[in-house]
C-alpha positions as CSV (number, residue, x, y, z in Angstrom):
1,X,42.7,-7.6,2.0
2,X,42.4,-4.7,-0.4
3,X,39.8,-5.1,-3.1
4,X,40.2,-3.3,-6.4
5,X,37.3,-2.2,-9.2
6,X,39.1,-0.7,-12.3
7,X,36.8,1.9,-13.5
8,X,36.8,5.2,-16.2
9,X,34.9,8.2,-15.2
10,X,36.3,11.9,-16.2
11,X,37.9,12.1,-12.6
12,X,39.0,8.5,-11.4
13,X,41.0,5.6,-12.7
14,X,40.4,3.2,-9.9
15,X,38.9,2.1,-6.6
16,X,40.8,0.8,-3.5
17,X,38.0,-0.8,-1.4
18,X,39.1,-1.0,2.4
19,X,37.2,-1.1,5.8
20,X,36.7,2.3,7.5
21,X,37.2,3.0,11.0
22,X,34.3,4.4,13.0
23,X,34.3,8.5,11.8
24,X,32.5,10.7,14.0
25,X,30.1,13.6,12.9
26,X,27.9,13.5,9.9
27,X,28.2,10.3,7.2
28,X,27.2,9.7,4.0
29,X,25.5,6.1,4.5
30,X,25.3,3.1,2.0
31,X,21.8,3.4,1.0
32,X,21.2,7.2,1.8
33,X,18.8,9.2,-0.5
34,X,20.9,11.8,-2.6
35,X,19.7,14.2,-4.2
36,X,20.1,15.5,-7.7
37,X,19.3,19.2,-8.8
38,X,16.6,19.1,-11.4
39,X,16.9,15.3,-11.5
40,X,15.1,14.0,-8.6
41,X,16.8,11.5,-6.0
42,X,18.8,7.9,-5.7
43,X,20.4,6.0,-3.5
44,X,24.0,5.6,-2.7
45,X,24.7,2.1,-3.6
46,X,28.5,1.5,-2.5
47,X,31.0,4.1,-0.7
48,X,34.7,4.1,-1.4
49,X,36.0,6.1,1.6
50,X,39.6,6.0,0.4
51,X,39.0,7.9,-2.4
52,X,36.2,10.1,-1.1
53,X,33.5,8.8,-4.0
54,X,30.4,6.9,-3.7
55,X,28.8,4.8,-6.4
56,X,25.4,5.1,-7.8
57,X,23.3,5.0,-11.3
58,X,24.6,6.7,-14.3
59,X,21.2,8.2,-15.0
60,X,20.5,9.8,-11.7
61,X,22.2,12.7,-13.0
62,X,24.4,14.9,-16.0
63,X,28.2,15.0,-15.7
64,X,29.4,17.5,-13.2
65,X,26.1,18.0,-11.7
66,X,26.0,18.3,-7.9
67,X,24.6,15.8,-5.3
68,X,23.7,16.3,-2.4
69,X,23.3,14.0,0.8
70,X,21.0,15.7,4.2
71,X,21.8,14.0,7.4
72,X,20.3,15.1,10.8
73,X,19.3,18.3,9.2
74,X,23.3,19.2,7.4
75,X,23.6,19.1,4.1
76,X,26.6,17.7,2.4
77,X,27.3,17.9,-1.4
78,X,29.8,16.4,-4.2
79,X,30.0,16.6,-7.7
80,X,28.8,13.6,-10.0
81,X,30.5,12.0,-12.9
82,X,29.0,9.5,-15.1
83,X,30.8,6.5,-16.6
84,X,32.3,7.3,-19.5
85,X,30.6,4.8,-21.7
86,X,26.8,5.3,-19.9
87,X,24.7,6.4,-22.7
88,X,26.6,4.4,-25.5
89,X,24.0,1.4,-25.5
90,X,20.3,1.1,-24.7
91,X,21.5,-0.2,-20.8
92,X,25.1,-0.7,-20.4
93,X,27.2,0.7,-18.3
94,X,24.5,2.7,-16.3
95,X,26.6,3.6,-13.0
96,X,28.4,6.7,-12.2
97,X,30.7,7.9,-9.4
98,X,30.4,10.9,-7.1
99,X,33.5,12.9,-5.6
100,X,32.7,14.2,-2.4
101,X,33.8,17.9,-1.3
102,X,36.6,17.9,0.9
103,X,35.5,17.2,4.7
104,X,32.6,14.7,4.1
105,X,33.0,11.5,5.5
106,X,32.0,8.5,3.9
107,X,30.4,5.5,6.3
108,X,30.9,1.8,6.1
109,X,28.9,-0.4,3.6
110,X,26.6,-1.7,6.1
111,X,24.6,-3.3,3.8
112,X,26.8,-5.1,1.2
113,X,29.8,-5.4,3.3
114,X,33.3,-4.2,1.5
115,X,33.5,-7.3,-0.2
116,X,33.0,-7.1,-4.1
117,X,31.4,-10.5,-5.9
118,X,32.9,-11.3,-8.9
119,X,30.7,-11.4,-11.7
120,X,31.6,-14.7,-13.1
121,X,31.1,-16.6,-9.6
122,X,27.2,-16.2,-9.9
123,X,25.3,-18.9,-10.9
124,X,21.5,-18.9,-12.0
125,X,19.7,-19.8,-8.8
126,X,21.9,-17.3,-6.9
127,X,19.7,-15.1,-4.7
128,X,20.3,-11.1,-5.4
129,X,18.8,-8.5,-3.2
130,X,18.0,-4.9,-3.5
131,X,17.8,-2.5,-1.0
132,X,14.4,-0.8,-1.9
133,X,12.8,2.0,0.0
134,X,14.9,1.2,3.2
135,X,13.9,-2.4,2.9
136,X,15.7,-5.6,1.7
137,X,14.1,-7.5,-1.0
138,X,15.9,-10.7,-2.8
139,X,15.2,-12.9,-5.8
140,X,16.6,-15.4,-8.2
141,X,19.6,-14.4,-9.9
142,X,18.4,-15.2,-13.8
143,X,21.6,-14.0,-15.6
144,X,24.2,-11.3,-17.1
145,X,24.9,-9.3,-20.5
146,X,28.1,-8.0,-20.4
147,X,28.7,-6.2,-17.0
148,X,24.8,-6.2,-16.3
149,X,23.7,-8.5,-14.2
150,X,19.6,-9.3,-14.0
151,X,16.9,-11.1,-11.5
152,X,13.7,-11.9,-11.0
153,X,10.6,-9.8,-9.6
154,X,9.5,-7.7,-7.6
155,X,11.2,-4.4,-9.3
156,X,12.3,-1.2,-7.6
157,X,10.4,1.8,-6.6
158,X,11.3,5.2,-7.8
159,X,14.4,6.5,-5.6
160,X,15.8,3.2,-5.6
161,X,18.0,3.8,-9.0
162,X,22.0,3.2,-8.0
163,X,21.1,1.3,-4.9
164,X,22.8,-1.7,-3.7
165,X,22.5,-5.1,-5.4
166,X,24.3,-7.8,-3.2
167,X,24.7,-11.6,-3.5
168,X,24.2,-12.4,0.3
169,X,27.4,-14.5,1.5
170,X,29.3,-13.1,-1.7
171,X,29.1,-9.4,-1.6
172,X,28.4,-6.2,-3.7
173,X,27.4,-7.0,-7.5
174,X,26.2,-3.9,-8.9
175,X,24.2,-0.6,-8.5
176,X,20.5,-1.0,-9.5
177,X,19.6,0.7,-12.8
178,X,15.7,-0.3,-12.7
179,X,13.3,-3.0,-14.7
180,X,13.7,-4.4,-18.3
181,X,10.7,-5.7,-19.9
182,X,9.4,-7.4,-23.3
183,X,5.6,-7.0,-24.0
184,X,3.4,-8.4,-26.9
185,X,0.3,-7.4,-28.3
186,X,-2.1,-9.0,-26.0
187,X,-1.1,-7.1,-22.9
188,X,1.4,-10.5,-22.4
189,X,5.0,-9.2,-19.9
190,X,8.0,-10.7,-18.7
191,X,10.2,-8.7,-16.6
192,X,13.4,-8.7,-14.6
193,X,15.7,-6.3,-12.9
194,X,18.9,-5.2,-14.1
195,X,21.7,-3.6,-12.6
196,X,25.6,-2.6,-13.6
197,X,28.5,-3.1,-12.0
198,X,30.8,-0.1,-11.9
199,X,33.4,-1.2,-14.3
200,X,33.1,-0.6,-17.9
201,X,32.5,-3.2,-20.2
202,X,30.8,-3.8,-23.7
203,X,27.3,-2.3,-24.4
204,X,24.0,-3.8,-24.0
205,X,21.5,-3.4,-26.8
206,X,17.6,-3.3,-27.1
207,X,17.9,-6.6,-29.1
208,X,20.5,-7.9,-26.7
209,X,17.8,-7.5,-23.8
210,X,15.0,-8.4,-26.0
211,X,16.5,-12.1,-26.8
212,X,17.9,-12.6,-23.3
213,X,14.4,-11.8,-21.5
214,X,12.6,-13.5,-24.7
215,X,14.8,-16.7,-24.1
216,X,14.1,-16.7,-19.8
217,X,11.0,-16.1,-19.9
218,X,9.0,-16.6,-23.3
219,X,5.4,-14.9,-23.5
220,X,5.2,-15.6,-27.3
221,X,4.1,-13.7,-30.5
222,X,6.2,-10.7,-31.7
223,X,7.5,-8.7,-28.7
224,X,8.8,-4.9,-27.9
225,X,11.4,-4.4,-25.4
226,X,11.6,-1.7,-23.0
227,X,13.8,-0.5,-20.4
228,X,12.9,2.3,-17.5
229,X,14.3,3.7,-14.1
230,X,12.3,2.2,-11.3
231,X,9.0,3.7,-10.7
232,X,8.8,5.1,-13.9
233,X,5.6,3.0,-14.9
234,X,4.3,0.4,-17.2
235,X,6.0,-0.7,-20.6
236,X,2.5,0.8,-22.0
237,X,2.4,4.0,-20.3
238,X,6.1,4.7,-21.4
239,X,4.9,4.1,-24.8
């Protein structure tokens, strides 16, 4: 059965998800590390072999930047296009697409499966999982704001940005964006993970997240909001 996500980037308007036949030679796999020139490394979150596109976090690279994956010493490349709505709000629409060069083969979505979960089907208490440093870590879904989804700690590590987030039994949900935290003057913190579904939607402001986290994890007193990429340090270190 075909599954479709409508999206908006500078180059693509839709994605059709179909099972991938076994391909010979080098393949870019879901969960592979992808390097962006001048921007470090992220993780492949979802493959669309029909359109030669992979999805990762929007903050991973600049519009039109080159992305490379190395498999068994062989380097393959593509061009990165962040969501056209990325950057218009504090954390919303943090996803992008890599359009691979001709001849690059994409492997199946072996981590999540090809099914795509409807965000409306997620309920508090559901399990969400993240591929972090090649290992699966799961915790409780706590809610969503527009096309952002949130779940409890532990948070990911550096290089996990863009990695697959999925709901067991329901399918792929979103690409990993990082932790969002509120903290007060007493040094108390409350942190949740966040991820963006590869589909443009309304933005998510700092105040939106501050209110959301404060409601589910109240710590008392005036609080400040901080959102980072995984592995970027504590709110205090970020200033």
